[in-house]
Backbone as a printed PyTorch tensor [residue, N CA C, xyz], in Angstrom:
tensor([[[ -5.4500,  16.5330,  24.5980],
         [ -6.1330,  16.9120,  23.3710],
         [ -7.6480,  16.8010,  23.5930]],

        [[ -8.3820,  17.7770,  23.0990],
         [ -9.8220,  17.7690,  23.3400],
         [-10.5200,  16.6670,  22.5500]],

        [[-11.7310,  16.3420,  23.0010],
         [-12.4910,  15.2320,  22.4280],
         [-12.8200,  15.4620,  20.9620]],

        [[-13.1720,  16.7090,  20.5800],
         [-13.5270,  17.0050,  19.2040],
         [-12.3450,  16.7810,  18.2800]],

        [[-11.1660,  17.2080,  18.7040],
         [ -9.9510,  17.0520,  17.8830],
         [ -9.6550,  15.5590,  17.6610]],

        [[ -9.7570,  14.7580,  18.7060],
         [ -9.5310,  13.3250,  18.5770],
         [-10.5370,  12.6810,  17.6380]],

        [[-11.7490,  13.1410,  17.6970],
         [-12.7860,  12.5880,  16.8160],
         [-12.4940,  12.9110,  15.3630]],

        [[-12.0510,  14.1420,  15.0940],
         [-11.7050,  14.5340,  13.7320],
         [-10.5440,  13.6890,  13.2110]],

        [[ -9.5590,  13.4830,  14.0440],
         [ -8.3960,  12.6990,  13.6280],
         [ -8.7510,  11.2400,  13.4220]],

        [[ -9.6950,  10.7300,  14.1980],
         [-10.1680,   9.3520,  13.9920],
         [-10.8350,   9.2150,  12.6410]],

        [[-11.6040,  10.2100,  12.2460],
         [-12.2490,  10.1860,  10.9250],
         [-11.2230,  10.3030,   9.8140]],

        [[-10.2040,  11.1380,  10.0100],
         [ -9.1410,  11.2510,   9.0020],
         [ -8.4640,   9.9000,   8.8290]],

        [[ -8.1930,   9.2260,   9.9220],
         [ -7.5580,   7.9150,   9.8540],
         [ -8.4330,   6.9250,   9.0790]],

        [[ -9.7200,   6.9280,   9.3590],
         [-10.6330,   6.0140,   8.6630],
         [-10.6650,   6.3190,   7.1720]],

        [[-10.7390,   7.5790,   6.8110],
         [-10.7870,   7.9490,   5.3830],
         [ -9.4970,   7.5400,   4.6870]],

        [[ -8.3590,   7.7530,   5.3200],
         [ -7.0800,   7.3170,   4.7370],
         [ -7.0620,   5.8170,   4.5430]],

        [[ -7.5400,   5.0860,   5.5420],
         [ -7.5770,   3.6230,   5.4360],
         [ -8.4460,   3.1710,   4.2720]],

        [[ -9.6240,   3.7700,   4.1290],
         [-10.5210,   3.4050,   3.0250],
         [ -9.9070,   3.7510,   1.6650]],

        [[ -9.2710,   4.8990,   1.6040],
         [ -8.6840,   5.3490,   0.3370],
         [ -7.5480,   4.4180,  -0.1050]],

        [[ -6.6100,   4.1700,   0.7770],
         [ -5.4520,   3.3450,   0.4020],
         [ -5.8690,   1.8910,   0.2250]],

        [[ -6.7710,   1.4070,   1.0570],
         [ -7.2620,   0.0320,   0.9110],
         [ -7.9310,  -0.1640,  -0.4420]],

        [[ -8.7380,   0.8010,  -0.8560],
         [ -9.4190,   0.6550,  -2.1570],
         [ -8.4230,   0.6890,  -3.3030]],

        [[ -7.3990,   1.5050,  -3.1860],
         [ -6.3580,   1.5680,  -4.2150],
         [ -5.6760,   0.2120,  -4.3880]],

        [[ -5.2360,  -0.3890,  -3.2790],
         [ -4.5600,  -1.6790,  -3.3490],
         [ -5.5150,  -2.7890,  -3.7910]],

        [[ -6.7640,  -2.7450,  -3.3390],
         [ -7.7250,  -3.7800,  -3.7140],
         [ -7.9690,  -3.7710,  -5.2300]],

        [[ -8.1650,  -2.5930,  -5.7920],
         [ -8.4030,  -2.4970,  -7.2370],
         [ -7.1820,  -2.9790,  -8.0090]],

        [[ -5.9920,  -2.6290,  -7.5500],
         [ -4.7620,  -3.0840,  -8.2180],
         [ -4.6490,  -4.6010,  -8.1530]],

        [[ -5.0250,  -5.1860,  -7.0260],
         [ -4.9560,  -6.6450,  -6.8800],
         [ -5.9370,  -7.3370,  -7.8230]],

        [[ -7.1640,  -6.8310,  -7.8890],
         [ -8.1730,  -7.4390,  -8.7500],
         [ -7.6860,  -7.4380, -10.2020]],

        [[ -7.1250,  -6.3280, -10.6180],
         [ -6.6270,  -6.2330, -12.0120],
         [ -5.5490,  -7.2770, -12.2810]],

        [[ -4.6520,  -7.4710, -11.3400],
         [ -3.5640,  -8.4380, -11.5370],
         [ -4.0850,  -9.8670, -11.5490]],

        [[ -5.0200, -10.1690, -10.6630],
         [ -5.5710, -11.5270, -10.6280],
         [ -6.4330, -11.8050, -11.8620]],

        [[ -7.1680, -10.7920, -12.3360],
         [ -7.9650, -10.9730, -13.5440],
         [ -7.0840, -11.2150, -14.7560]],

        [[ -5.9690, -10.5040, -14.8430],
         [ -5.0470, -10.6830, -15.9700],
         [ -4.3460, -12.0290, -15.8860]],

        [[ -4.2290, -12.5500, -14.6900],
         [ -3.5160, -13.8080, -14.4710],
         [ -2.1450, -13.5140, -13.8890]],

        [[ -1.7800, -14.2750, -12.8720],
         [ -0.5170, -14.0100, -12.1920],
         [  0.6770, -14.2580, -13.0960]],

        [[  0.5740, -15.2390, -13.9750],
         [  1.6550, -15.5030, -14.9190],
         [  1.8620, -14.3440, -15.8770]],

        [[  0.7700, -13.8150, -16.3950],
         [  0.8320, -12.6740, -17.3130],
         [  1.3990, -11.4560, -16.5800]],

        [[  0.9650, -11.2480, -15.3480],
         [  1.4580, -10.1200, -14.5470],
         [  2.9590, -10.2570, -14.3270]],

        [[  3.4270, -11.4320, -13.9590],
         [  4.8490, -11.6570, -13.7250],
         [  5.6480, -11.4320, -15.0080]],

        [[  5.1660, -11.9440, -16.1190],
         [  5.8500, -11.7550, -17.4100],
         [  5.9450, -10.2650, -17.7570]],

        [[  4.8750,  -9.5290, -17.4840],
         [  4.8680,  -8.0950, -17.7610],
         [  5.9520,  -7.3840, -16.9220]],

        [[  6.0060,  -7.6910, -15.6250],
         [  7.0130,  -7.0930, -14.7520],
         [  8.4180,  -7.3710, -15.2860]],

        [[  8.6920,  -8.6330, -15.6030],
         [ 10.0240,  -9.0310, -16.0720],
         [ 10.3660,  -8.3130, -17.3760]],

        [[  9.4020,  -8.2140, -18.2980],
         [  9.6450,  -7.5270, -19.5750],
         [  9.9370,  -6.0460, -19.3620]],

        [[  9.1880,  -5.3900, -18.4970],
         [  9.3860,  -3.9690, -18.2180],
         [ 10.7880,  -3.7000, -17.6770]],

        [[ 11.3010,  -4.6170, -16.8740],
         [ 12.5780,  -4.3890, -16.2090],
         [ 13.7680,  -5.0910, -16.8700]],

        [[ 13.5570,  -5.7350, -18.0170],
         [ 14.6300,  -6.5140, -18.6220],
         [ 15.8340,  -5.6800, -19.0540]],

        [[ 15.6460,  -4.4060, -19.3780],
         [ 16.7490,  -3.5420, -19.8050],
         [ 17.3150,  -2.7020, -18.6650]],

        [[ 16.9930,  -3.0450, -17.4260],
         [ 17.5000,  -2.2900, -16.2750],
         [ 18.5770,  -3.0910, -15.5700]],

        [[ 19.1670,  -2.4690, -14.5840],
         [ 20.2180,  -3.1170, -13.8030],
         [ 19.6640,  -3.9920, -12.6790]],

        [[ 18.3420,  -4.0000, -12.5090],
         [ 17.7630,  -4.8470, -11.4590],
         [ 17.8490,  -6.3200, -11.8690]],

        [[ 18.2480,  -7.2000, -10.9510],
         [ 18.3630,  -8.6250, -11.2780],
         [ 16.9910,  -9.2390, -11.6090]],

        [[ 16.9310,  -9.9660, -12.6940],
         [ 15.6860, -10.5890, -13.1480],
         [ 15.0280, -11.4580, -12.0720]],

        [[ 15.7990, -12.2640, -11.3150],
         [ 15.1540, -13.0870, -10.2680],
         [ 14.4680, -12.2320,  -9.1910]],

        [[ 15.0700, -11.0930,  -8.8720],
         [ 14.4670, -10.2000,  -7.8810],
         [ 13.1750,  -9.5770,  -8.4260]],

        [[ 13.2020,  -9.1930,  -9.6910],
         [ 12.0120,  -8.6360, -10.3440],
         [ 10.9070,  -9.7020, -10.3990]],

        [[ 11.2760, -10.9220, -10.7410],
         [ 10.3010, -12.0140, -10.8160],
         [  9.6800, -12.2840,  -9.4420]],

        [[ 10.4960, -12.2720,  -8.4060],
         [  9.9890, -12.4820,  -7.0490],
         [  9.0260, -11.3670,  -6.6600]],

        [[  9.4070, -10.1330,  -6.9480],
         [  8.5200,  -8.9870,  -6.6660],
         [  7.1980,  -9.1370,  -7.4270]],

        [[  7.2860,  -9.5570,  -8.6720],
         [  6.0860,  -9.7080,  -9.5130],
         [  5.1350, -10.7490,  -8.9610]],

        [[  5.6850, -11.7980,  -8.3660],
         [  4.8410, -12.8560,  -7.8080],
         [  4.2310, -12.4100,  -6.4690]],

        [[  4.9900, -11.6520,  -5.6770],
         [  4.5270, -11.2660,  -4.3410],
         [  3.5480, -10.0970,  -4.3350]],

        [[  3.7480,  -9.1220,  -5.2210],
         [  2.9580,  -7.8900,  -5.1980],
         [  1.4520,  -8.1380,  -5.2180]],

        [[  0.9260,  -9.0020,  -6.0820],
         [ -0.5440,  -9.1980,  -6.0600],
         [ -1.0580,  -9.6830,  -4.7080]],

        [[ -0.2930, -10.5300,  -4.0350],
         [ -0.7090, -11.0050,  -2.7150],
         [ -0.6220,  -9.8950,  -1.6750]],

        [[  0.4270,  -9.0870,  -1.7650],
         [  0.5380,  -7.9360,  -0.8650],
         [ -0.6400,  -6.9880,  -1.0770]],

        [[ -1.0450,  -6.8430,  -2.3350],
         [ -2.1580,  -5.9550,  -2.6620],
         [ -3.4980,  -6.5030,  -2.1880]],

        [[ -3.5540,  -7.7460,  -1.8140],
         [ -4.7410,  -8.3260,  -1.1740],
         [ -4.6320,  -8.1920,   0.3500]],

        [[ -3.4610,  -8.4570,   0.8740],
         [ -3.2450,  -8.4100,   2.3300],
         [ -3.4370,  -6.9980,   2.8680]],

        [[ -2.8760,  -6.0130,   2.1900],
         [ -2.8950,  -4.6440,   2.7010],
         [ -4.3130,  -4.1140,   2.9270]],

        [[ -5.2390,  -4.2180,   1.9640],
         [ -6.5870,  -3.6980,   2.2390],
         [ -7.2850,  -4.3950,   3.4050]],

        [[ -7.1440,  -5.7110,   3.4580],
         [ -7.7730,  -6.4430,   4.5570],
         [ -7.1940,  -5.9940,   5.8870]],

        [[ -5.8670,  -5.8880,   5.9410],
         [ -5.1800,  -5.4790,   7.1720],
         [ -5.5870,  -4.0710,   7.5750]],

        [[ -5.5910,  -3.1420,   6.6240],
         [ -5.9680,  -1.7550,   6.9400],
         [ -7.4320,  -1.6600,   7.3730]],

        [[ -8.3040,  -2.3830,   6.7060],
         [ -9.7300,  -2.2800,   7.0390],
         [-10.0560,  -2.9110,   8.3940]],

        [[ -9.3890,  -3.9980,   8.7260],
         [ -9.5990,  -4.5980,  10.0420],
         [ -9.0140,  -3.7410,  11.1510]],

        [[ -7.8730,  -3.1260,  10.8690],
         [ -7.2660,  -2.2600,  11.8600],
         [ -6.5680,  -2.9900,  12.9880]],

        [[ -6.0390,  -4.1460,  12.6940],
         [ -5.2680,  -4.8890,  13.6910],
         [ -3.8020,  -4.4790,  13.5100]],

        [[ -3.1790,  -4.0140,  14.6080],
         [ -1.8010,  -3.5170,  14.5260],
         [ -1.6830,  -2.5330,  13.3510]],

        [[ -2.4920,  -1.5190,  13.4510],
         [ -2.6740,  -0.5600,  12.3570],
         [ -1.3890,   0.1420,  11.9620]],

        [[ -0.5940,   0.5320,  12.9240],
         [  0.6650,   1.2080,  12.5930],
         [  1.5520,   0.3060,  11.7450]],

        [[  1.6380,  -0.9650,  12.0850],
         [  2.4480,  -1.9080,  11.3110],
         [  1.8620,  -2.1120,   9.9160]],

        [[  0.5510,  -2.1070,   9.7990],
         [ -0.1020,  -2.2340,   8.4840],
         [  0.2920,  -1.0550,   7.5970]],

        [[  0.2790,   0.1390,   8.1800],
         [  0.6700,   1.3320,   7.4250],
         [  2.1340,   1.2760,   7.0030]],

        [[  2.9760,   0.8100,   7.8890],
         [  4.4030,   0.7120,   7.5480],
         [  4.5920,  -0.2740,   6.4070]],

        [[  3.9190,  -1.4150,   6.4750],
         [  4.0110,  -2.4050,   5.3960],
         [  3.5040,  -1.8150,   4.0800]],

        [[  2.3690,  -1.1270,   4.1190],
         [  1.8270,  -0.5010,   2.9070],
         [  2.7970,   0.5370,   2.3430]],

        [[  3.4260,   1.3020,   3.2270],
         [  4.4000,   2.3100,   2.7870],
         [  5.6060,   1.6480,   2.1330]],

        [[  6.0870,   0.5650,   2.6920],
         [  7.2540,  -0.1230,   2.1220],
         [  6.9120,  -0.7570,   0.7660]],

        [[  5.7430,  -1.3250,   0.6410],
         [  5.3190,  -1.8880,  -0.6570],
         [  5.2230,  -0.7610,  -1.6870]],

        [[  4.5820,   0.3480,  -1.3110],
         [  4.4640,   1.4800,  -2.2160],
         [  5.8320,   2.0420,  -2.5880]],

        [[  6.7230,   2.0840,  -1.6240],
         [  8.0790,   2.5740,  -1.8790],
         [  8.8090,   1.6760,  -2.8580]],

        [[  8.6470,   0.3690,  -2.7260],
         [  9.3030,  -0.5530,  -3.6660],
         [  8.7520,  -0.3820,  -5.0820]],

        [[  7.4510,  -0.1400,  -5.2000],
         [  6.8510,   0.0800,  -6.5140],
         [  7.3230,   1.4040,  -7.1130]],

        [[  7.4070,   2.4260,  -6.2800],
         [  7.8840,   3.7390,  -6.7510],
         [  9.3240,   3.6560,  -7.2050]],

        [[ 10.1520,   2.9900,  -6.4320],
         [ 11.5550,   2.8300,  -6.7740],
         [ 11.6960,   2.1100,  -8.1170]],

        [[ 10.9440,   1.0340,  -8.2960],
         [ 10.9980,   0.2880,  -9.5500],
         [ 10.6130,   1.1520, -10.7370]],

        [[  9.5740,   1.9360, -10.5860],
         [  9.1620,   2.8010, -11.6950],
         [ 10.1980,   3.8910, -11.9700]],

        [[ 10.8740,   4.3500, -10.9450],
         [ 11.9420,   5.3430, -11.1550],
         [ 13.0990,   4.7090, -11.9190]],

        [[ 13.4020,   3.4390, -11.6210],
         [ 14.4900,   2.7380, -12.3120],
         [ 14.1950,   2.6430, -13.8100]],

        [[ 12.9350,   2.3830, -14.1830],
         [ 12.5860,   2.2790, -15.6090],
         [ 12.2070,   3.6430, -16.2080]],

        [[ 12.4370,   4.6730, -15.4380],
         [ 12.1730,   6.0540, -15.8620],
         [ 10.7070,   6.3400, -16.1140]],

        [[  9.8730,   5.6540, -15.3980],
         [  8.4290,   5.9420, -15.4180],
         [  8.1420,   6.9270, -14.3040]],

        [[  8.6500,   8.1380, -14.4890],
         [  8.6290,   9.1250, -13.3910],
         [  7.2270,   9.5590, -12.9810]],

        [[  6.2920,   9.5820, -13.9130],
         [  4.9230,   9.9440, -13.5560],
         [  4.2990,   8.9230, -12.6210]],

        [[  4.4480,   7.6530, -12.9640],
         [  3.9220,   6.5740, -12.1040],
         [  4.7010,   6.5400, -10.7940]],

        [[  6.0130,   6.7480, -10.8590],
         [  6.8180,   6.7850,  -9.6370],
         [  6.3360,   7.8970,  -8.7170]],

        [[  6.0470,   9.0640,  -9.2880],
         [  5.5660,  10.1900,  -8.4660],
         [  4.2260,   9.8360,  -7.8050]],

        [[  3.3420,   9.1890,  -8.5470],
         [  2.0710,   8.7420,  -7.9520],
         [  2.3330,   7.7930,  -6.7860]],

        [[  3.2550,   6.8450,  -6.9940],
         [  3.5540,   5.8910,  -5.9390],
         [  4.2040,   6.5530,  -4.7420]],

        [[  5.0490,   7.5500,  -4.9710],
         [  5.6360,   8.2890,  -3.8470],
         [  4.5580,   9.0620,  -3.1000]],

        [[  3.5380,   9.5110,  -3.7950],
         [  2.4170,  10.1590,  -3.1110],
         [  1.6900,   9.1500,  -2.2230]],

        [[  1.5540,   7.9100,  -2.6840],
         [  0.9360,   6.8700,  -1.8590],
         [  1.7980,   6.5770,  -0.6190]],

        [[  3.1060,   6.6570,  -0.7670],
         [  3.9940,   6.5080,   0.3900],
         [  3.6740,   7.6150,   1.3960]],

        [[  3.5180,   8.8370,   0.8890],
         [  3.1730,   9.9720,   1.7590],
         [  1.8460,   9.7220,   2.4760]],

        [[  0.8470,   9.2240,   1.7510],
         [ -0.4400,   8.9220,   2.3770],
         [ -0.2800,   7.8720,   3.4760]],

        [[  0.5740,   6.8890,   3.2300],
         [  0.8360,   5.8760,   4.2570],
         [  1.4990,   6.4880,   5.4780]],

        [[  2.3790,   7.4400,   5.2620],
         [  3.0160,   8.1460,   6.3770],
         [  1.9760,   8.9150,   7.1930]],

        [[  1.0260,   9.5380,   6.4920],
         [ -0.0840,  10.1880,   7.2070],
         [ -0.8830,   9.1470,   8.0000]],

        [[ -1.0780,   7.9840,   7.3760],
         [ -1.7860,   6.9060,   8.0640],
         [ -1.0670,   6.4700,   9.3260]],

        [[  0.2570,   6.4000,   9.2610],
         [  1.0500,   6.0400,  10.4540],
         [  0.7890,   7.0770,  11.5590]],

        [[  0.8240,   8.3450,  11.1860],
         [  0.6050,   9.4170,  12.1720],
         [ -0.7910,   9.3370,  12.7790]],

        [[ -1.8080,   9.2280,  11.9380],
         [ -3.1890,   9.2630,  12.4160],
         [ -3.6490,   7.9410,  13.0230]],

        [[ -2.8980,   6.8710,  12.8530],
         [ -3.3270,   5.5670,  13.3710],
         [ -3.4780,   5.5710,  14.8900]],

        [[ -2.7070,   6.3950,  15.5750],
         [ -2.8320,   6.4150,  17.0380],
         [ -4.1510,   7.0240,  17.5040]],

        [[ -4.8460,   7.7360,  16.6300],
         [ -6.1430,   8.3400,  16.9590],
         [ -7.3200,   7.4890,  16.4960]],

        [[ -7.0500,   6.4500,  15.7420],
         [ -8.1100,   5.6690,  15.1080],
         [ -8.9690,   4.9890,  16.1540]],

        [[-10.2750,   5.1270,  16.0110],
         [-11.2370,   4.4660,  16.9120],
         [-12.1530,   3.5270,  16.1320]],

        [[-12.0000,   3.4900,  14.8120],
         [-12.8720,   2.6800,  13.9650],
         [-12.1350,   1.4410,  13.4640]],

        [[-11.4640,   0.7630,  14.3570],
         [-10.6980,  -0.4160,  14.0060],
         [-10.7280,  -1.3730,  15.1860]],

        [[-10.2250,  -2.5580,  14.9720],
         [-10.1610,  -3.5290,  16.0720],
         [ -9.2380,  -3.0030,  17.1730]],

        [[ -8.0960,  -2.4180,  16.7790],
         [ -7.2040,  -1.8190,  17.7830],
         [ -7.9140,  -0.6620,  18.5100]],

        [[ -8.6670,   0.1530,  17.7390],
         [ -9.3780,   1.2850,  18.3280],
         [-10.4400,   0.8480,  19.3220]],

        [[-11.0840,  -0.2620,  19.0570],
         [-12.0950,  -0.7790,  19.9890],
         [-11.4520,  -1.2410,  21.2920]],

        [[-10.2320,  -1.7600,  21.1910],
         [ -9.5190,  -2.2130,  22.3840],
         [ -9.1490,  -1.0290,  23.2850]],

        [[ -8.9250,   0.1420,  22.6800],
         [ -8.5220,   1.3230,  23.4330],
         [ -9.6570,   1.9130,  24.2530]],

        [[-10.9120,   1.6260,  23.8640],
         [-12.0660,   2.2360,  24.5450],
         [-12.2390,   1.7240,  25.9440]]])
């Protein structure tokens, strides 16, 4: 692959990382500002009329804010970038699935789009040069 093409793909990877990292960071800030207890109660209330087990929903509610802090840091540092993208995709997939269960199809569709962006990130991560992994490749 020519040098120009690799450079373009490295920039695409960086832009994807910034976009998804900012999305997760903003979501995390909102949850921490509201309070983790309030966030967990909200999750449990939203899912109380579904077939999902309440303890599983409560566990997800407690973990998600921390995942939303870990993901931006991991993506921005670019250490084991492919694995960071896979983790971000799985977290987004779990959120999309949950919203589909409560019939929040609009939010679920948004979350499935984020899964797609993470898949693009997985693809472009091998071209990334603006990360700790990318610096090691030079």
